[in-house]
Structure formats: C-alpha cells, structure tokens
HTML snippet that shows the backbone in 3Dmol.js (N, CA, C, O; Angstrom):
<script src="https://3Dmol.org/build/3Dmol-min.js"></script>
<div id="view" style="width:600px;height:400px;position:relative"></div>
<script>
const pdb = `
ATOM      1  N   UNK A   1      64.190 -10.463  35.108  1.00  0.00           N
ATOM      2  CA  UNK A   1      62.969 -10.953  35.711  1.00  0.00           C
ATOM      3  C   UNK A   1      61.840  -9.964  35.442  1.00  0.00           C
ATOM      4  O   UNK A   1      62.038  -8.750  35.410  1.00  0.00           O
ATOM      5  N   UNK A   2      60.655 -10.525  35.252  1.00  0.00           N
ATOM      6  CA  UNK A   2      59.482  -9.693  35.069  1.00  0.00           C
ATOM      7  C   UNK A   2      58.363 -10.263  35.946  1.00  0.00           C
ATOM      8  O   UNK A   2      57.834 -11.341  35.676  1.00  0.00           O
ATOM      9  N   UNK A   3      58.021  -9.536  36.976  1.00  0.00           N
ATOM     10  CA  UNK A   3      57.043  -9.944  37.975  1.00  0.00           C
ATOM     11  C   UNK A   3      57.480 -11.226  38.679  1.00  0.00           C
ATOM     12  O   UNK A   3      56.776 -12.235  38.634  1.00  0.00           O
ATOM     13  N   UNK A   4      58.670 -11.183  39.346  1.00  0.00           N
ATOM     14  CA  UNK A   4      59.109 -12.362  40.094  1.00  0.00           C
ATOM     15  C   UNK A   4      58.145 -12.632  41.239  1.00  0.00           C
ATOM     16  O   UNK A   4      57.642 -11.707  41.876  1.00  0.00           O
ATOM     17  N   UNK A   5      57.899 -13.893  41.485  1.00  0.00           N
ATOM     18  CA  UNK A   5      56.903 -14.287  42.479  1.00  0.00           C
ATOM     19  C   UNK A   5      57.525 -15.192  43.525  1.00  0.00           C
ATOM     20  O   UNK A   5      58.158 -14.706  44.462  1.00  0.00           O
ATOM     21  N   UNK A   6      57.355 -16.507  43.384  1.00  0.00           N
ATOM     22  CA  UNK A   6      57.832 -17.455  44.377  1.00  0.00           C
ATOM     23  C   UNK A   6      59.327 -17.699  44.296  1.00  0.00           C
ATOM     24  O   UNK A   6      59.954 -17.520  43.252  1.00  0.00           O
ATOM     25  N   UNK A   7      59.885 -18.113  45.433  1.00  0.00           N
ATOM     26  CA  UNK A   7      61.306 -18.429  45.538  1.00  0.00           C
ATOM     27  C   UNK A   7      61.444 -19.732  46.327  1.00  0.00           C
ATOM     28  O   UNK A   7      60.735 -19.945  47.311  1.00  0.00           O
ATOM     29  N   UNK A   8      62.356 -20.597  45.892  1.00  0.00           N
ATOM     30  CA  UNK A   8      62.668 -21.826  46.624  1.00  0.00           C
ATOM     31  C   UNK A   8      64.162 -22.093  46.496  1.00  0.00           C
ATOM     32  O   UNK A   8      64.795 -21.687  45.522  1.00  0.00           O
ATOM     33  N   UNK A   9      64.713 -22.775  47.481  1.00  0.00           N
ATOM     34  CA  UNK A   9      66.142 -23.106  47.496  1.00  0.00           C
ATOM     35  C   UNK A   9      66.279 -24.616  47.650  1.00  0.00           C
ATOM     36  O   UNK A   9      65.660 -25.215  48.529  1.00  0.00           O
ATOM     37  N   UNK A  10      67.102 -25.234  46.783  1.00  0.00           N
ATOM     38  CA  UNK A  10      67.277 -26.686  46.850  1.00  0.00           C
ATOM     39  C   UNK A  10      68.448 -27.064  47.763  1.00  0.00           C
ATOM     40  O   UNK A  10      69.100 -26.197  48.343  1.00  0.00           O
ATOM     41  N   UNK A  11      68.699 -28.352  47.878  1.00  0.00           N
ATOM     42  CA  UNK A  11      69.744 -28.858  48.777  1.00  0.00           C
ATOM     43  C   UNK A  11      71.144 -28.401  48.374  1.00  0.00           C
ATOM     44  O   UNK A  11      72.040 -28.352  49.217  1.00  0.00           O
ATOM     45  N   UNK A  12      71.350 -28.062  47.086  1.00  0.00           N
ATOM     46  CA  UNK A  12      72.645 -27.559  46.616  1.00  0.00           C
ATOM     47  C   UNK A  12      72.733 -26.035  46.695  1.00  0.00           C
ATOM     48  O   UNK A  12      73.664 -25.429  46.164  1.00  0.00           O
ATOM     49  N   UNK A  13      71.757 -25.428  47.361  1.00  0.00           N
ATOM     50  CA  UNK A  13      71.678 -23.983  47.564  1.00  0.00           C
ATOM     51  C   UNK A  13      71.463 -23.209  46.277  1.00  0.00           C
ATOM     52  O   UNK A  13      71.814 -22.032  46.197  1.00  0.00           O
ATOM     53  N   UNK A  14      70.887 -23.858  45.263  1.00  0.00           N
ATOM     54  CA  UNK A  14      70.459 -23.127  44.070  1.00  0.00           C
ATOM     55  C   UNK A  14      69.135 -22.440  44.395  1.00  0.00           C
ATOM     56  O   UNK A  14      68.282 -22.993  45.089  1.00  0.00           O
ATOM     57  N   UNK A  15      68.986 -21.238  43.881  1.00  0.00           N
ATOM     58  CA  UNK A  15      67.785 -20.450  44.133  1.00  0.00           C
ATOM     59  C   UNK A  15      66.921 -20.460  42.882  1.00  0.00           C
ATOM     60  O   UNK A  15      67.383 -20.102  41.799  1.00  0.00           O
ATOM     61  N   UNK A  16      65.667 -20.871  43.031  1.00  0.00           N
ATOM     62  CA  UNK A  16      64.699 -20.928  41.938  1.00  0.00           C
ATOM     63  C   UNK A  16      63.726 -19.767  42.116  1.00  0.00           C
ATOM     64  O   UNK A  16      63.201 -19.559  43.210  1.00  0.00           O
ATOM     65  N   UNK A  17      63.487 -19.017  41.057  1.00  0.00           N
ATOM     66  CA  UNK A  17      62.571 -17.879  41.118  1.00  0.00           C
ATOM     67  C   UNK A  17      61.515 -18.040  40.030  1.00  0.00           C
ATOM     68  O   UNK A  17      61.844 -18.263  38.865  1.00  0.00           O
ATOM     69  N   UNK A  18      60.246 -17.927  40.416  1.00  0.00           N
ATOM     70  CA  UNK A  18      59.148 -17.959  39.447  1.00  0.00           C
ATOM     71  C   UNK A  18      59.091 -16.595  38.759  1.00  0.00           C
ATOM     72  O   UNK A  18      58.703 -15.599  39.369  1.00  0.00           O
ATOM     73  N   UNK A  19      59.478 -16.561  37.497  1.00  0.00           N
ATOM     74  CA  UNK A  19      59.503 -15.348  36.684  1.00  0.00           C
ATOM     75  C   UNK A  19      58.161 -15.282  35.951  1.00  0.00           C
ATOM     76  O   UNK A  19      58.044 -15.687  34.795  1.00  0.00           O
ATOM     77  N   UNK A  20      57.169 -14.769  36.643  1.00  0.00           N
ATOM     78  CA  UNK A  20      55.774 -14.917  36.242  1.00  0.00           C
ATOM     79  C   UNK A  20      55.444 -14.373  34.851  1.00  0.00           C
ATOM     80  O   UNK A  20      54.885 -15.100  34.030  1.00  0.00           O
ATOM     81  N   UNK A  21      55.770 -13.142  34.576  1.00  0.00           N
ATOM     82  CA  UNK A  21      55.393 -12.546  33.284  1.00  0.00           C
ATOM     83  C   UNK A  21      56.133 -13.161  32.105  1.00  0.00           C
ATOM     84  O   UNK A  21      55.632 -13.141  30.980  1.00  0.00           O
ATOM     85  N   UNK A  22      57.313 -13.705  32.349  1.00  0.00           N
ATOM     86  CA  UNK A  22      58.088 -14.342  31.279  1.00  0.00           C
ATOM     87  C   UNK A  22      57.803 -15.837  31.145  1.00  0.00           C
ATOM     88  O   UNK A  22      58.351 -16.500  30.265  1.00  0.00           O
ATOM     89  N   UNK A  23      56.933 -16.372  32.031  1.00  0.00           N
ATOM     90  CA  UNK A  23      56.564 -17.791  32.005  1.00  0.00           C
ATOM     91  C   UNK A  23      57.793 -18.695  32.084  1.00  0.00           C
ATOM     92  O   UNK A  23      57.936 -19.655  31.327  1.00  0.00           O
ATOM     93  N   UNK A  24      58.678 -18.354  33.033  1.00  0.00           N
ATOM     94  CA  UNK A  24      59.917 -19.120  33.214  1.00  0.00           C
ATOM     95  C   UNK A  24      60.185 -19.336  34.695  1.00  0.00           C
ATOM     96  O   UNK A  24      59.614 -18.670  35.558  1.00  0.00           O
ATOM     97  N   UNK A  25      61.057 -20.274  34.956  1.00  0.00           N
ATOM     98  CA  UNK A  25      61.684 -20.421  36.268  1.00  0.00           C
ATOM     99  C   UNK A  25      63.153 -20.104  36.042  1.00  0.00           C
ATOM    100  O   UNK A  25      63.821 -20.763  35.245  1.00  0.00           O
ATOM    101  N   UNK A  26      63.653 -19.102  36.741  1.00  0.00           N
ATOM    102  CA  UNK A  26      65.057 -18.715  36.651  1.00  0.00           C
ATOM    103  C   UNK A  26      65.804 -19.401  37.796  1.00  0.00           C
ATOM    104  O   UNK A  26      65.285 -19.509  38.907  1.00  0.00           O
ATOM    105  N   UNK A  27      67.010 -19.858  37.521  1.00  0.00           N
ATOM    106  CA  UNK A  27      67.797 -20.570  38.524  1.00  0.00           C
ATOM    107  C   UNK A  27      69.130 -19.851  38.713  1.00  0.00           C
ATOM    108  O   UNK A  27      69.797 -19.478  37.748  1.00  0.00           O
ATOM    109  N   UNK A  28      69.501 -19.664  39.987  1.00  0.00           N
ATOM    110  CA  UNK A  28      70.737 -18.973  40.343  1.00  0.00           C
ATOM    111  C   UNK A  28      71.562 -19.861  41.267  1.00  0.00           C
ATOM    112  O   UNK A  28      71.009 -20.587  42.094  1.00  0.00           O
ATOM    113  N   UNK A  29      72.881 -19.804  41.128  1.00  0.00           N
ATOM    114  CA  UNK A  29      73.730 -20.581  42.025  1.00  0.00           C
ATOM    115  C   UNK A  29      73.839 -19.860  43.367  1.00  0.00           C
ATOM    116  O   UNK A  29      73.317 -18.756  43.525  1.00  0.00           O
ATOM    117  N   UNK A  30      74.510 -20.476  44.323  1.00  0.00           N
ATOM    118  CA  UNK A  30      74.592 -19.908  45.673  1.00  0.00           C
ATOM    119  C   UNK A  30      75.321 -18.566  45.712  1.00  0.00           C
ATOM    120  O   UNK A  30      75.182 -17.811  46.676  1.00  0.00           O
ATOM    121  N   UNK A  31      76.094 -18.267  44.671  1.00  0.00           N
ATOM    122  CA  UNK A  31      76.785 -16.981  44.593  1.00  0.00           C
ATOM    123  C   UNK A  31      75.966 -15.889  43.922  1.00  0.00           C
ATOM    124  O   UNK A  31      76.401 -14.739  43.852  1.00  0.00           O
ATOM    125  N   UNK A  32      74.775 -16.244  43.425  1.00  0.00           N
ATOM    126  CA  UNK A  32      73.899 -15.252  42.795  1.00  0.00           C
ATOM    127  C   UNK A  32      73.992 -15.188  41.281  1.00  0.00           C
ATOM    128  O   UNK A  32      73.274 -14.409  40.653  1.00  0.00           O
ATOM    129  N   UNK A  33      74.869 -15.997  40.676  1.00  0.00           N
ATOM    130  CA  UNK A  33      74.989 -16.003  39.216  1.00  0.00           C
ATOM    131  C   UNK A  33      73.896 -16.889  38.610  1.00  0.00           C
ATOM    132  O   UNK A  33      73.594 -17.965  39.125  1.00  0.00           O
ATOM    133  N   UNK A  34      73.313 -16.415  37.512  1.00  0.00           N
ATOM    134  CA  UNK A  34      72.279 -17.214  36.863  1.00  0.00           C
ATOM    135  C   UNK A  34      72.903 -18.489  36.303  1.00  0.00           C
ATOM    136  O   UNK A  34      73.908 -18.438  35.594  1.00  0.00           O
ATOM    137  N   UNK A  35      72.297 -19.638  36.630  1.00  0.00           N
ATOM    138  CA  UNK A  35      72.854 -20.915  36.181  1.00  0.00           C
ATOM    139  C   UNK A  35      71.896 -21.691  35.290  1.00  0.00           C
ATOM    140  O   UNK A  35      72.234 -22.774  34.812  1.00  0.00           O
ATOM    141  N   UNK A  36      70.710 -21.149  35.062  1.00  0.00           N
ATOM    142  CA  UNK A  36      69.768 -21.837  34.191  1.00  0.00           C
ATOM    143  C   UNK A  36      68.432 -21.145  34.147  1.00  0.00           C
ATOM    144  O   UNK A  36      68.173 -20.193  34.884  1.00  0.00           O
ATOM    145  N   UNK A  37      67.586 -21.647  33.263  1.00  0.00           N
ATOM    146  CA  UNK A  37      66.251 -21.098  33.099  1.00  0.00           C
ATOM    147  C   UNK A  37      65.374 -22.162  32.457  1.00  0.00           C
ATOM    148  O   UNK A  37      65.805 -22.850  31.532  1.00  0.00           O
ATOM    149  N   UNK A  38      64.156 -22.298  32.939  1.00  0.00           N
ATOM    150  CA  UNK A  38      63.201 -23.231  32.347  1.00  0.00           C
ATOM    151  C   UNK A  38      62.085 -22.429  31.699  1.00  0.00           C
ATOM    152  O   UNK A  38      61.364 -21.705  32.386  1.00  0.00           O
ATOM    153  N   UNK A  39      61.935 -22.547  30.406  1.00  0.00           N
ATOM    154  CA  UNK A  39      60.841 -21.905  29.682  1.00  0.00           C
ATOM    155  C   UNK A  39      59.605 -22.777  29.836  1.00  0.00           C
ATOM    156  O   UNK A  39      59.603 -23.932  29.411  1.00  0.00           O
ATOM    157  N   UNK A  40      58.556 -22.237  30.440  1.00  0.00           N
ATOM    158  CA  UNK A  40      57.340 -23.006  30.667  1.00  0.00           C
ATOM    159  C   UNK A  40      56.247 -22.706  29.644  1.00  0.00           C
ATOM    160  O   UNK A  40      55.132 -23.213  29.766  1.00  0.00           O
ATOM    161  N   UNK A  41      56.555 -21.890  28.642  1.00  0.00           N
ATOM    162  CA  UNK A  41      55.530 -21.520  27.663  1.00  0.00           C
ATOM    163  C   UNK A  41      55.073 -22.707  26.826  1.00  0.00           C
ATOM    164  O   UNK A  41      53.987 -22.664  26.246  1.00  0.00           O
ATOM    165  N   UNK A  42      55.867 -23.755  26.751  1.00  0.00           N
ATOM    166  CA  UNK A  42      55.510 -24.945  25.967  1.00  0.00           C
ATOM    167  C   UNK A  42      54.511 -25.839  26.674  1.00  0.00           C
ATOM    168  O   UNK A  42      53.899 -26.704  26.048  1.00  0.00           O
ATOM    169  N   UNK A  43      54.337 -25.636  27.992  1.00  0.00           N
ATOM    170  CA  UNK A  43      53.455 -26.502  28.767  1.00  0.00           C
ATOM    171  C   UNK A  43      52.005 -26.084  28.528  1.00  0.00           C
ATOM    172  O   UNK A  43      51.540 -25.104  29.111  1.00  0.00           O
ATOM    173  N   UNK A  44      51.298 -26.805  27.689  1.00  0.00           N
ATOM    174  CA  UNK A  44      49.896 -26.606  27.338  1.00  0.00           C
ATOM    175  C   UNK A  44      49.189 -25.402  27.906  1.00  0.00           C
ATOM    176  O   UNK A  44      49.319 -24.294  27.386  1.00  0.00           O
ATOM    177  N   UNK A  45      48.449 -25.610  28.959  1.00  0.00           N
ATOM    178  CA  UNK A  45      47.619 -24.567  29.551  1.00  0.00           C
ATOM    179  C   UNK A  45      48.323 -23.780  30.652  1.00  0.00           C
ATOM    180  O   UNK A  45      47.664 -23.122  31.457  1.00  0.00           O
ATOM    181  N   UNK A  46      49.643 -23.839  30.698  1.00  0.00           N
ATOM    182  CA  UNK A  46      50.358 -23.134  31.768  1.00  0.00           C
ATOM    183  C   UNK A  46      50.340 -21.637  31.502  1.00  0.00           C
ATOM    184  O   UNK A  46      50.647 -21.189  30.397  1.00  0.00           O
ATOM    185  N   UNK A  47      49.983 -20.876  32.512  1.00  0.00           N
ATOM    186  CA  UNK A  47      49.793 -19.450  32.332  1.00  0.00           C
ATOM    187  C   UNK A  47      50.848 -18.592  33.033  1.00  0.00           C
ATOM    188  O   UNK A  47      51.631 -17.907  32.375  1.00  0.00           O
ATOM    189  N   UNK A  48      50.868 -18.630  34.390  1.00  0.00           N
ATOM    190  CA  UNK A  48      51.766 -17.764  35.144  1.00  0.00           C
ATOM    191  C   UNK A  48      52.381 -18.504  36.326  1.00  0.00           C
ATOM    192  O   UNK A  48      51.683 -18.765  37.306  1.00  0.00           O
ATOM    193  N   UNK A  49      53.671 -18.851  36.263  1.00  0.00           N
ATOM    194  CA  UNK A  49      54.299 -19.484  37.422  1.00  0.00           C
ATOM    195  C   UNK A  49      54.258 -18.540  38.620  1.00  0.00           C
ATOM    196  O   UNK A  49      54.548 -17.350  38.498  1.00  0.00           O
ATOM    197  N   UNK A  50      53.896 -19.083  39.767  1.00  0.00           N
ATOM    198  CA  UNK A  50      53.777 -18.234  40.951  1.00  0.00           C
ATOM    199  C   UNK A  50      54.555 -18.815  42.129  1.00  0.00           C
ATOM    200  O   UNK A  50      55.592 -18.273  42.510  1.00  0.00           O
ATOM    201  N   UNK A  51      54.068 -19.910  42.706  1.00  0.00           N
ATOM    202  CA  UNK A  51      54.727 -20.493  43.857  1.00  0.00           C
ATOM    203  C   UNK A  51      55.666 -21.615  43.457  1.00  0.00           C
ATOM    204  O   UNK A  51      55.482 -22.259  42.424  1.00  0.00           O
ATOM    205  N   UNK A  52      56.673 -21.842  44.284  1.00  0.00           N
ATOM    206  CA  UNK A  52      57.650 -22.904  44.048  1.00  0.00           C
ATOM    207  C   UNK A  52      57.886 -23.677  45.334  1.00  0.00           C
ATOM    208  O   UNK A  52      57.873 -23.103  46.423  1.00  0.00           O
ATOM    209  N   UNK A  53      58.099 -24.970  45.207  1.00  0.00           N
ATOM    210  CA  UNK A  53      58.497 -25.812  46.334  1.00  0.00           C
ATOM    211  C   UNK A  53      59.395 -26.912  45.794  1.00  0.00           C
ATOM    212  O   UNK A  53      59.263 -27.319  44.640  1.00  0.00           O
ATOM    213  N   UNK A  54      60.308 -27.391  46.630  1.00  0.00           N
ATOM    214  CA  UNK A  54      61.235 -28.450  46.230  1.00  0.00           C
ATOM    215  C   UNK A  54      61.190 -29.525  47.307  1.00  0.00           C
ATOM    216  O   UNK A  54      61.325 -29.230  48.494  1.00  0.00           O
ATOM    217  N   UNK A  55      60.999 -30.787  46.883  1.00  0.00           N
ATOM    218  CA  UNK A  55      60.950 -31.874  47.857  1.00  0.00           C
ATOM    219  C   UNK A  55      62.341 -32.462  48.091  1.00  0.00           C
ATOM    220  O   UNK A  55      63.314 -32.028  47.475  1.00  0.00           O
ATOM    221  N   UNK A  56      62.428 -33.440  48.974  1.00  0.00           N
ATOM    222  CA  UNK A  56      63.708 -34.042  49.365  1.00  0.00           C
ATOM    223  C   UNK A  56      64.413 -34.749  48.218  1.00  0.00           C
ATOM    224  O   UNK A  56      65.633 -34.910  48.256  1.00  0.00           O
ATOM    225  N   UNK A  57      63.670 -35.176  47.195  1.00  0.00           N
ATOM    226  CA  UNK A  57      64.268 -35.839  46.034  1.00  0.00           C
ATOM    227  C   UNK A  57      64.709 -34.837  44.964  1.00  0.00           C
ATOM    228  O   UNK A  57      65.260 -35.243  43.941  1.00  0.00           O
ATOM    229  N   UNK A  58      64.482 -33.552  45.175  1.00  0.00           N
ATOM    230  CA  UNK A  58      64.879 -32.529  44.217  1.00  0.00           C
ATOM    231  C   UNK A  58      63.817 -32.193  43.186  1.00  0.00           C
ATOM    232  O   UNK A  58      64.067 -31.397  42.281  1.00  0.00           O
ATOM    233  N   UNK A  59      62.626 -32.789  43.305  1.00  0.00           N
ATOM    234  CA  UNK A  59      61.541 -32.433  42.393  1.00  0.00           C
ATOM    235  C   UNK A  59      61.071 -31.019  42.695  1.00  0.00           C
ATOM    236  O   UNK A  59      60.995 -30.607  43.853  1.00  0.00           O
ATOM    237  N   UNK A  60      60.762 -30.293  41.646  1.00  0.00           N
ATOM    238  CA  UNK A  60      60.331 -28.906  41.789  1.00  0.00           C
ATOM    239  C   UNK A  60      58.853 -28.819  41.435  1.00  0.00           C
ATOM    240  O   UNK A  60      58.431 -29.292  40.380  1.00  0.00           O
ATOM    241  N   UNK A  61      58.072 -28.215  42.320  1.00  0.00           N
ATOM    242  CA  UNK A  61      56.639 -28.032  42.117  1.00  0.00           C
ATOM    243  C   UNK A  61      56.387 -26.558  41.835  1.00  0.00           C
ATOM    244  O   UNK A  61      56.823 -25.687  42.587  1.00  0.00           O
ATOM    245  N   UNK A  62      55.680 -26.291  40.743  1.00  0.00           N
ATOM    246  CA  UNK A  62      55.411 -24.924  40.319  1.00  0.00           C
ATOM    247  C   UNK A  62      53.901 -24.723  40.276  1.00  0.00           C
ATOM    248  O   UNK A  62      53.191 -25.452  39.584  1.00  0.00           O
ATOM    249  N   UNK A  63      53.413 -23.733  41.018  1.00  0.00           N
ATOM    250  CA  UNK A  63      51.993 -23.432  40.949  1.00  0.00           C
ATOM    251  C   UNK A  63      51.737 -22.447  39.822  1.00  0.00           C
ATOM    252  O   UNK A  63      52.580 -21.611  39.499  1.00  0.00           O
ATOM    253  N   UNK A  64      50.569 -22.564  39.237  1.00  0.00           N
ATOM    254  CA  UNK A  64      50.157 -21.712  38.126  1.00  0.00           C
ATOM    255  C   UNK A  64      49.016 -20.819  38.609  1.00  0.00           C
ATOM    256  O   UNK A  64      47.912 -21.301  38.862  1.00  0.00           O
ATOM    257  N   UNK A  65      49.281 -19.532  38.736  1.00  0.00           N
ATOM    258  CA  UNK A  65      48.290 -18.590  39.249  1.00  0.00           C
ATOM    259  C   UNK A  65      47.170 -18.326  38.255  1.00  0.00           C
ATOM    260  O   UNK A  65      46.101 -17.865  38.655  1.00  0.00           O
ATOM    261  N   UNK A  66      47.377 -18.599  36.993  1.00  0.00           N
ATOM    262  CA  UNK A  66      46.349 -18.329  35.992  1.00  0.00           C
ATOM    263  C   UNK A  66      45.428 -19.500  35.734  1.00  0.00           C
ATOM    264  O   UNK A  66      44.252 -19.305  35.424  1.00  0.00           O
ATOM    265  N   UNK A  67      45.943 -20.721  35.856  1.00  0.00           N
ATOM    266  CA  UNK A  67      45.158 -21.916  35.531  1.00  0.00           C
ATOM    267  C   UNK A  67      44.853 -22.776  36.752  1.00  0.00           C
ATOM    268  O   UNK A  67      44.222 -23.826  36.626  1.00  0.00           O
ATOM    269  N   UNK A  68      45.297 -22.337  37.946  1.00  0.00           N
ATOM    270  CA  UNK A  68      44.998 -23.035  39.194  1.00  0.00           C
ATOM    271  C   UNK A  68      45.416 -24.505  39.159  1.00  0.00           C
ATOM    272  O   UNK A  68      44.601 -25.405  39.358  1.00  0.00           O
ATOM    273  N   UNK A  69      46.700 -24.721  38.902  1.00  0.00           N
ATOM    274  CA  UNK A  69      47.227 -26.076  38.857  1.00  0.00           C
ATOM    275  C   UNK A  69      48.630 -26.098  39.441  1.00  0.00           C
ATOM    276  O   UNK A  69      49.255 -25.055  39.633  1.00  0.00           O
ATOM    277  N   UNK A  70      49.113 -27.297  39.718  1.00  0.00           N
ATOM    278  CA  UNK A  70      50.481 -27.496  40.198  1.00  0.00           C
ATOM    279  C   UNK A  70      51.154 -28.474  39.245  1.00  0.00           C
ATOM    280  O   UNK A  70      50.606 -29.536  38.949  1.00  0.00           O
ATOM    281  N   UNK A  71      52.334 -28.118  38.767  1.00  0.00           N
ATOM    282  CA  UNK A  71      53.089 -28.990  37.884  1.00  0.00           C
ATOM    283  C   UNK A  71      54.361 -29.430  38.587  1.00  0.00           C
ATOM    284  O   UNK A  71      54.964 -28.664  39.338  1.00  0.00           O
ATOM    285  N   UNK A  72      54.765 -30.669  38.338  1.00  0.00           N
ATOM    286  CA  UNK A  72      55.980 -31.218  38.935  1.00  0.00           C
ATOM    287  C   UNK A  72      57.024 -31.404  37.844  1.00  0.00           C
ATOM    288  O   UNK A  72      56.732 -31.925  36.767  1.00  0.00           O
ATOM    289  N   UNK A  73      58.253 -30.968  38.141  1.00  0.00           N
ATOM    290  CA  UNK A  73      59.400 -31.123  37.257  1.00  0.00           C
ATOM    291  C   UNK A  73      60.509 -31.805  38.040  1.00  0.00           C
ATOM    292  O   UNK A  73      60.584 -31.667  39.261  1.00  0.00           O
ATOM    293  N   UNK A  74      61.371 -32.539  37.348  1.00  0.00           N
ATOM    294  CA  UNK A  74      62.534 -33.082  38.047  1.00  0.00           C
ATOM    295  C   UNK A  74      63.589 -31.977  38.139  1.00  0.00           C
ATOM    296  O   UNK A  74      63.373 -30.870  37.645  1.00  0.00           O
ATOM    297  N   UNK A  75      64.711 -32.268  38.759  1.00  0.00           N
ATOM    298  CA  UNK A  75      65.726 -31.235  38.985  1.00  0.00           C
ATOM    299  C   UNK A  75      66.369 -30.723  37.701  1.00  0.00           C
ATOM    300  O   UNK A  75      67.014 -29.675  37.709  1.00  0.00           O
ATOM    301  N   UNK A  76      66.200 -31.457  36.592  1.00  0.00           N
ATOM    302  CA  UNK A  76      66.716 -31.015  35.292  1.00  0.00           C
ATOM    303  C   UNK A  76      65.698 -30.174  34.530  1.00  0.00           C
ATOM    304  O   UNK A  76      65.981 -29.701  33.429  1.00  0.00           O
ATOM    305  N   UNK A  77      64.512 -29.985  35.114  1.00  0.00           N
ATOM    306  CA  UNK A  77      63.484 -29.173  34.469  1.00  0.00           C
ATOM    307  C   UNK A  77      62.574 -29.944  33.540  1.00  0.00           C
ATOM    308  O   UNK A  77      61.814 -29.350  32.776  1.00  0.00           O
ATOM    309  N   UNK A  78      62.643 -31.267  33.598  1.00  0.00           N
ATOM    310  CA  UNK A  78      61.793 -32.095  32.748  1.00  0.00           C
ATOM    311  C   UNK A  78      60.436 -32.305  33.412  1.00  0.00           C
ATOM    312  O   UNK A  78      60.358 -32.680  34.582  1.00  0.00           O
ATOM    313  N   UNK A  79      59.377 -32.060  32.658  1.00  0.00           N
ATOM    314  CA  UNK A  79      58.012 -32.201  33.171  1.00  0.00           C
ATOM    315  C   UNK A  79      57.758 -33.628  33.641  1.00  0.00           C
ATOM    316  O   UNK A  79      58.103 -34.584  32.947  1.00  0.00           O
ATOM    317  N   UNK A  80      57.154 -33.772  34.823  1.00  0.00           N
ATOM    318  CA  UNK A  80      56.841 -35.082  35.374  1.00  0.00           C
ATOM    319  C   UNK A  80      55.335 -35.329  35.392  1.00  0.00           C
ATOM    320  O   UNK A  80      54.855 -36.329  34.859  1.00  0.00           O
ATOM    321  N   UNK A  81      54.603 -34.417  36.002  1.00  0.00           N
ATOM    322  CA  UNK A  81      53.155 -34.602  36.108  1.00  0.00           C
ATOM    323  C   UNK A  81      52.496 -33.282  36.459  1.00  0.00           C
ATOM    324  O   UNK A  81      53.166 -32.346  36.895  1.00  0.00           O
ATOM    325  N   UNK A  82      51.199 -33.203  36.272  1.00  0.00           N
ATOM    326  CA  UNK A  82      50.438 -32.022  36.607  1.00  0.00           C
ATOM    327  C   UNK A  82      49.282 -32.382  37.516  1.00  0.00           C
ATOM    328  O   UNK A  82      48.687 -33.452  37.383  1.00  0.00           O
ATOM    329  N   UNK A  83      48.967 -31.502  38.426  1.00  0.00           N
ATOM    330  CA  UNK A  83      47.864 -31.692  39.359  1.00  0.00           C
ATOM    331  C   UNK A  83      46.933 -30.501  39.246  1.00  0.00           C
ATOM    332  O   UNK A  83      47.325 -29.377  39.556  1.00  0.00           O
ATOM    333  N   UNK A  84      45.727 -30.729  38.813  1.00  0.00           N
ATOM    334  CA  UNK A  84      44.758 -29.657  38.688  1.00  0.00           C
ATOM    335  C   UNK A  84      43.571 -29.948  39.601  1.00  0.00           C
ATOM    336  O   UNK A  84      43.281 -31.111  39.884  1.00  0.00           O
ATOM    337  N   UNK A  85      42.880 -28.905  40.064  1.00  0.00           N
ATOM    338  CA  UNK A  85      41.727 -29.131  40.953  1.00  0.00           C
ATOM    339  C   UNK A  85      40.583 -29.834  40.240  1.00  0.00           C
ATOM    340  O   UNK A  85      39.544 -30.095  40.847  1.00  0.00           O
TER     341      UNK A  85
END
`;
const viewer = $3Dmol.createViewer("view");
viewer.addModel(pdb, "pdb");
viewer.setStyle({}, {cartoon: {color: "spectrum"}});
viewer.zoomTo();
viewer.render();
</script>
C-alpha cells in the first residue's frame, strides 16, 4: 500500500482499502489475506482514490480526492457510473 486512505467492509467481511498513490483499491478477506485489487488508472480522469462506501447491493463507491468525483463499481470491480459535481 502507498498512502492508504479510506476503508470499507462488505457483507462478506471483505475489507476494501483505497490505495491512493497506487490508484488502486486493494481487497482483503476476513483473515487479512489479500484477495484482489482493482487498478483504477484506466478510468479516464481518475486521480486518487480516497473514500470508500459499500451499499446493501454490494456496489462500491470510490471518491476521487484529485478530481472531486464519485465512481460506482459493482462487487466484481466493473465500472458502473460516475458522479461529478
């Protein structure tokens, strides 16, 4: 991790960490082992993942501290939509 920021936990107790400097979301299982990673560098104007939230359907919302936007991903890490001011 490089400049970890936000943390969120889903219904399956997976822990999501906004790895800000690496432009990724790191995912860990309930035992602390890394179980995945989402590279966000491909997302157009996405700069620095900061905050994370997960809704009841498992969608993950990632705030971007550099571009002032919120992006929504499904639980598999597939981009759904973006919300900018």
